[in-house]
C-alpha positions as CSV (number, residue, x, y, z in Angstrom):
1,M,0.0,0.0,0.0
2,R,2.9,2.3,0.7
3,L,3.9,2.0,-3.0
4,A,0.6,3.4,-4.3
5,P,1.6,7.1,-3.8
6,F,4.9,6.4,-5.5
7,F,3.2,4.9,-8.5
8,L,0.7,7.8,-8.6
9,V,3.6,10.3,-8.7
10,L,5.2,8.3,-11.6
11,I,2.0,8.4,-13.5
12,S,1.5,12.1,-12.9
13,A,5.1,12.8,-13.9
14,S,4.7,10.8,-17.1
15,A,1.5,12.6,-18.0
16,C,3.2,16.0,-17.4
17,L,6.2,15.0,-19.5
18,D,3.9,13.8,-22.4
19,R,2.2,17.2,-22.3
20,I,5.5,19.1,-22.3
21,I,6.6,17.1,-25.3
22,L,3.3,17.7,-27.1
23,D,3.3,21.4,-26.4
24,G,6.9,21.6,-27.6
25,T,6.0,19.8,-30.8
26,V,3.0,22.1,-31.5
27,K,5.2,25.2,-30.9
28,S,7.9,23.9,-33.2
29,T,5.2,23.2,-35.8
30,R,4.0,26.8,-35.6
31,D,7.6,28.1,-35.7
32,A,8.3,26.1,-38.9
33,A,5.0,26.8,-40.6
34,G,6.5,29.5,-42.7
35,A,8.5,27.0,-44.7
36,F,5.2,25.7,-46.2
37,D,4.5,29.1,-47.7
38,T,7.6,28.8,-49.9
39,L,6.3,25.8,-51.8
40,S,5.5,26.2,-55.5
41,D,3.9,22.8,-56.3
42,L,0.2,23.0,-55.7
43,E,-0.4,19.3,-55.6
44,V,2.3,18.8,-52.9
45,A,0.8,21.7,-51.0
46,R,-2.7,20.3,-51.2
47,I,-1.7,16.9,-50.0
48,G,0.6,18.3,-47.3
49,A,-2.0,20.7,-46.0
50,A,-4.6,18.0,-45.7
51,S,-2.2,15.7,-43.9
52,S,-1.2,18.5,-41.5
53,L,-4.8,19.4,-40.7
54,V,-5.4,15.8,-39.6
55,Q,-2.3,15.8,-37.4
56,L,-3.2,19.2,-35.9
57,E,-6.7,18.0,-35.1
58,G,-5.3,15.1,-33.2
59,M,-2.8,17.2,-31.3
60,Q,-5.5,19.7,-30.4
61,R,-7.7,16.8,-29.1
62,L,-4.8,15.8,-26.8
63,A,-4.1,19.4,-25.7
64,P,-7.4,21.3,-26.1
65,D,-6.0,24.5,-24.4
66,N,-2.9,24.8,-26.5
67,E,-3.0,28.2,-28.1
68,D,-0.6,27.4,-30.8
69,A,-2.7,24.4,-31.9
70,L,-5.9,26.5,-31.9
71,Y,-4.2,29.2,-33.9
72,L,-2.7,26.8,-36.5
73,L,-6.1,25.1,-36.9
74,T,-7.8,28.5,-37.4
75,Q,-5.3,29.6,-40.0
76,S,-4.9,26.3,-41.7
77,W,-8.6,25.5,-42.2
78,A,-9.2,29.1,-43.5
79,G,-6.2,28.9,-45.8
80,Y,-7.0,25.4,-47.1
81,A,-10.6,26.3,-47.9
82,G,-9.6,29.5,-49.7
83,A,-6.7,28.1,-51.7
84,F,-8.2,24.8,-52.7
85,I,-11.8,24.2,-51.9
86,E,-13.1,27.6,-53.1
87,D,-11.1,27.2,-56.3
88,E,-13.0,24.0,-57.0
89,W,-16.3,25.7,-56.1
90,E,-15.7,28.5,-58.5
91,Q,-14.7,26.1,-61.3
92,A,-18.0,24.3,-60.8
93,I,-19.8,27.6,-61.1
94,D,-17.9,28.5,-64.2
95,K,-18.8,25.1,-65.8
96,G,-22.4,25.3,-64.8
97,D,-22.2,22.1,-62.8
98,D,-24.9,22.6,-60.2
99,D,-24.2,19.4,-58.3
100,A,-20.5,20.1,-58.0
101,E,-21.2,23.7,-57.0
102,V,-23.4,22.6,-54.1
103,F,-20.9,19.9,-53.0
104,Q,-17.9,22.2,-53.0
105,A,-19.8,25.0,-51.3
106,R,-20.7,22.6,-48.6
107,R,-17.0,21.5,-48.2
108,A,-15.9,25.1,-48.1
109,R,-18.5,26.0,-45.5
110,D,-17.5,23.0,-43.3
111,A,-13.9,24.0,-43.5
112,Y,-14.7,27.6,-42.5
113,D,-17.0,26.4,-39.8
114,R,-14.0,24.6,-38.3
115,A,-11.8,27.6,-38.6
116,V,-14.4,29.7,-36.9
117,R,-14.8,27.1,-34.1
118,F,-11.1,26.9,-33.3
119,G,-10.7,30.7,-33.6
120,T,-13.6,31.2,-31.2
121,L,-12.1,28.8,-28.7
122,L,-8.8,30.7,-29.0
123,L,-10.3,34.1,-28.4
124,E,-12.4,32.8,-25.5
125,Q,-9.2,31.4,-23.9
126,K,-7.2,34.6,-24.5
127,R,-10.0,36.9,-23.4
128,P,-13.3,35.3,-22.3
129,G,-16.5,36.9,-23.5
130,F,-16.3,36.8,-27.3
131,V,-19.5,34.8,-27.8
132,A,-21.4,36.9,-25.3
133,A,-20.2,40.0,-27.1
134,M,-21.7,39.0,-30.4
135,K,-24.9,40.9,-29.8
136,N,-24.3,43.9,-32.1
137,V,-21.6,46.0,-33.6
138,D,-21.1,48.1,-30.4
139,T,-20.7,45.1,-28.1
140,I,-18.3,43.2,-30.3
141,T,-16.2,46.4,-31.0
142,A,-16.0,47.0,-27.2
143,Y,-14.9,43.5,-26.6
144,L,-12.2,43.5,-29.3
145,A,-10.8,46.8,-28.0
146,G,-9.5,44.7,-25.1
147,F,-6.9,43.1,-27.5
148,T,-4.0,45.6,-27.4
149,N,-0.9,43.5,-28.3
150,K,0.4,43.5,-31.9
151,A,0.8,39.7,-31.5
152,D,-3.0,39.4,-31.2
153,A,-3.4,40.7,-34.8
154,E,-2.8,37.3,-36.5
155,P,-5.5,35.2,-34.6
156,L,-7.9,38.1,-35.1
157,L,-7.0,38.2,-38.8
158,W,-7.6,34.5,-39.6
159,L,-10.8,34.2,-37.6
160,G,-12.1,37.3,-39.3
161,A,-11.1,36.1,-42.7
162,A,-12.7,32.7,-42.1
163,W,-15.9,34.5,-40.8
164,L,-16.3,36.6,-44.0
165,S,-15.3,33.8,-46.4
166,R,-17.9,31.6,-44.9
167,G,-20.4,34.2,-45.8
168,S,-19.5,34.0,-49.5
169,V,-20.0,30.3,-49.7
170,A,-23.1,30.2,-47.5
171,S,-24.9,33.4,-48.7
172,E,-28.2,31.6,-48.7
173,D,-28.0,31.2,-44.9
174,S,-29.5,34.3,-43.4
175,A,-28.0,33.6,-40.0
176,I,-24.5,33.6,-41.4
177,V,-25.1,36.7,-43.4
178,A,-26.6,38.5,-40.4
179,E,-23.3,37.9,-38.5
180,L,-20.9,39.2,-41.1
181,Y,-20.4,42.3,-38.9
182,V,-18.4,40.1,-36.5
183,G,-15.9,39.2,-39.2
184,V,-15.6,42.8,-40.2
185,A,-15.0,43.9,-36.6
186,L,-12.3,41.2,-36.2
187,L,-10.5,42.3,-39.3
188,E,-10.7,46.0,-38.4
189,R,-9.2,45.3,-35.0
190,A,-6.4,43.1,-36.5
191,V,-5.5,45.9,-38.9
192,A,-5.6,48.5,-36.1
193,L,-3.1,46.4,-34.2
194,D,-0.9,45.7,-37.3
195,E,-1.8,47.3,-40.6
196,G,0.3,45.0,-42.6
197,V,-0.6,41.7,-40.8
198,G,-0.5,38.7,-43.1
199,Y,1.1,40.6,-45.9
200,A,-1.8,43.1,-45.8
201,T,-4.4,40.2,-46.0
202,G,-6.5,42.1,-43.4
203,L,-6.7,45.2,-45.6
204,A,-7.4,43.2,-48.7
205,A,-10.1,41.2,-47.0
206,L,-11.8,44.4,-45.8
207,G,-11.4,45.8,-49.3
208,A,-13.2,42.8,-50.7
209,Y,-16.0,43.1,-48.2
210,H,-16.5,46.8,-49.0
211,A,-16.6,46.0,-52.7
212,R,-19.0,43.0,-52.3
213,S,-21.6,44.5,-54.7
214,P,-22.0,47.4,-57.1
215,D,-23.8,49.4,-54.5
216,A,-21.5,48.7,-51.6
217,E,-18.7,51.0,-50.3
218,L,-16.5,51.0,-53.4
219,P,-14.5,54.2,-52.7
220,E,-13.5,52.7,-49.3
221,A,-12.7,49.4,-50.9
222,R,-10.4,51.1,-53.4
223,R,-8.6,53.0,-50.6
224,L,-8.0,49.8,-48.7
225,F,-6.7,47.9,-51.7
226,E,-4.3,50.7,-52.7
227,R,-2.9,50.9,-49.2
228,A,-2.4,47.1,-49.2
229,L,-0.5,47.4,-52.5
230,T,1.7,50.0,-51.1
231,L,2.5,48.0,-47.9
232,T,3.3,44.9,-49.9
233,S,5.2,46.7,-52.8
234,R,2.7,44.8,-55.0
235,G,4.4,41.5,-54.1
236,A,1.5,39.7,-52.4
237,L,-0.5,38.9,-55.5
238,T,-3.6,38.0,-53.7
239,V,-4.2,41.7,-53.1
240,Q,-4.4,42.4,-56.9
241,L,-6.5,39.3,-57.4
242,L,-9.1,40.4,-54.8
243,Y,-8.9,43.9,-56.1
244,A,-9.9,42.7,-59.6
245,Q,-12.4,40.1,-58.4
246,T,-14.3,42.5,-56.2
247,W,-13.7,46.2,-56.8
248,A,-12.9,46.2,-60.6
249,C,-15.7,43.7,-61.3
250,N,-18.4,45.5,-59.3
251,A,-17.2,49.0,-60.5
252,H,-17.5,47.6,-64.0
253,D,-13.9,48.8,-64.7
254,Q,-12.8,46.3,-67.3
255,A,-9.5,48.0,-68.0
256,A,-8.5,47.9,-64.3
257,Y,-9.8,44.3,-64.1
258,G,-7.6,43.1,-67.0
259,K,-4.6,45.1,-65.8
260,L,-4.6,43.8,-62.3
261,L,-5.0,40.2,-63.4
262,A,-2.4,40.5,-66.0
263,E,0.0,41.8,-63.4
264,V,-0.7,38.7,-61.3
265,V,-0.2,36.3,-64.2
266,E,3.0,37.9,-65.5
267,A,4.7,38.4,-62.1
268,G,7.8,36.4,-61.4
269,D,8.8,35.0,-58.0
270,V,8.3,38.4,-56.5
271,L,7.8,37.3,-52.9
272,P,9.5,34.0,-52.0
273,A,8.1,34.0,-48.5
274,Q,4.6,33.9,-50.0
275,R,5.4,31.8,-53.0
276,L,2.5,29.3,-52.5
277,E,-0.1,32.1,-52.0
278,N,1.2,33.7,-55.2
279,V,1.1,30.5,-57.2
280,V,-2.6,30.1,-56.1
281,A,-3.3,33.7,-57.1
282,K,-1.7,33.1,-60.5
283,K,-3.8,30.1,-61.1
284,K,-7.0,31.9,-60.2
285,A,-6.1,35.0,-62.2
286,Q,-5.7,33.0,-65.4
287,R,-9.2,31.6,-64.9
288,Y,-10.7,35.0,-64.0
289,L,-9.5,36.3,-67.4
290,G,-11.7,33.6,-69.1
291,P,-15.2,34.2,-70.6
292,P,-17.2,32.8,-67.6
293,R,-15.8,35.2,-65.1
294,L,-15.8,38.2,-67.5
295,K,-19.5,37.5,-68.1
296,R,-20.2,37.4,-64.4
297,C,-18.7,40.9,-64.1
298,S,-21.0,42.1,-66.9
299,F,-18.1,43.2,-69.1
């Protein structure tokens, strides 16, 4: 009987050691994540991203309060959906394949739902009260004002991006559309903390939101896109892609549309740290120059 406490100590020490190793592994994964962005082979990236998501989900299950895991899952699900699933969704739309369109939209929404869930868990852990603050614009703005560190910009960015992107693939869901203001508030706070966060992804995402339709806030959208181009020295090609896809399309400016997309297609390896993102942008830009997308812009 005297040995029982000793064995309990051993078991506890072993559990603590396992957690320490797991936390270290997740932190190392986050620290090394930038290497993935330098890939140029989309197929390797697609397979690798899917595999990484499965591994991250398992690690988060074992360490549900690990902030690095929650951040990586928020960012990775949002990035995977935007780079790969939405591309397939748009291709289905362009081909007029209704069944594939519905299927890919469902996949994209599921991915964004996961990003939103993990991002919500992360914010609640960092600063409890996020869900309760989602009553209206004033309450969510007041809550987000409590994030004052520049390091908070990245989790706010990826949760906000996932929130708005989910709205684009689930526009028929009135509940999702009604809560788009939450995503806008998240992105606005991220940009306030770090204007160039994510290679100006926050500014570009806000620009896309303000250019969401011909009667939206097009002058504000253009200002945001131009600022993003300045901050990135035109090297983060997703900015030009979104600028064309939203502002130029809805402003019915065909010249600007063609010029922005041609810039993307013709660009070299202008930003190695964002090579994968730029390769994705190039692929989409080539498709956006085709008849189906031009027709959707009413050119």
